[in-house]
N, C-alpha and C positions, 0 to 999 in steps of 0.2 A: 859766638866767641866769648860772651860774658857769662860765666857760670854763677857769678854773684847775683846777677839779675836775669832771670829767665826771659825768653823772647816775649811771652805773653805780658809780662810786666813792663818790658822795655817799650812796648807799644803805648802804654798808658802815660809815659813820661814825656812832657813837652820837649820839642827839639830846642837846641841852643838858640838863645835870644827870643824865644817865643813868649816868655813871661816878662820880658824887659820893661814893659809899660805897666806891669801889675804892681800895685802898691804893697800887697801882701801875698806873695806867691805861695803855692802849696808845696810842701816837702812831700814827695811821693814815696821815697824809699829811705830806710834808715839802715846804715851799715855801722858796725862797731867792732872794737877789739874787746873780746871777753876778758882779757887779762891786762887791760890798760884803761885809760880814761878818754880815749879818742872815739868820736862819733861823727859820721859823715851823713848828712841829709841831702839827698839828691833832689834838686828842683828841675833840672833840665839835663838831657842826654843827647849827644850828637847822633842824629839819625844816620849821618854819613859814616862815621867810623865806629859807632857803638862803644866808644871808649872814653871820650872827653865828656866830663860832667861839669855842671855848674851847680853849686849848692852851698850849704852852710856846714862849717866844720867846727866842732867843739873839741877842744884839746887844751893845750897850754894857753892859747888865745881862742876866742870865738870870732870867726870871720866868714864872710861870703867870698867865694872864689872858685877857681877851676881846679879840677883834679882828674887823674887818670885811673880808670879801673885796672889797667895793667899794673900800674904802680902800686895800687892798693893790694892787689893779689900777692905782691912780693913782701908786704909788710907783715911783721910778726910782733906780737906783744911781748911783755917781759918773760912769760913762760913759754914762748915760742908758738902760741896759738895764732892761727890766721884770722883775718877779718871775716865776720859773718853778717848775714842779712837778718834783721829782726823780723821774723815771720809774723809776729803779732801786730806790727806797726801798721796803722791806718793813715792814709794821707792827712796831713795836718798843716794848717797855715803856719807860715814862718813866725808870725807874731806869737803864736801859742808856744812854739818850740823855744823862742827867746824867753818867754815867761817861766818856763820850767826850770826848776832848780836841779842841777846835776852835781 
């Protein structure tokens, strides 16, 4: 269902609430708008619907929360470009992502 995240990668992402007790969860996938300043870091993905994600969003504000892959697929940046997955991104602890300047 999810073309942004191939099945082989979906299996590596913890299920929803699996990292709840983790003080510094790992961001497994990075999605971004190439023509905007929004970035989504996926920490968890629902194994049930393969759509609901929990992660860290950097944009106007930086916050942890839930988002939908279906909704992300509909988003376009200022030049009309769709969201992409950063193919070079390696799983990174959330604390490290927070420390990065964007």
